[in-house]
C-alpha positions, 0 to 999 in steps of 0.5 A: 785402142784396146791394150793388146801387146806382144807375146803371151799377152797377145791372147789377152785383154787388159782390164782394171780392178777397182784398186787400180791393179791392171791384169789380163783376161783371156777373152775366149774364157768370158762367158758373160758380163753384167753391170750391177752397177759394177761390171762383173766378168763371169768366166767359163771356169766359174770365176768372177772378177769385178772391173772398172771398165764398162761392159761396153768398153770390154766388148770393144776390146774383145772385138778389136782383139778378135779382129786382130785374129781375123775372127771378128763377127764369128762367135760360136761355141758349141753347147758341148764345149760349154757343158750344156 
């Protein structure tokens, strides 16, 4: 089950750096992910982070998170908000 907790972290998903350090990412800021073969998460801010989890594992965490918000399956971001 995805790591979702109380308070501020309820808006975030937990991922792990290769050093073993766990940290929280806002799933609404993930623009795309790629496996190169390491998983690289690219955020809409331009920041990139490399994590231990596979893209599939992160996708499952995002789906579970969004289902908690009753947003499962409704993925739409206007091109105006993405800067296109």
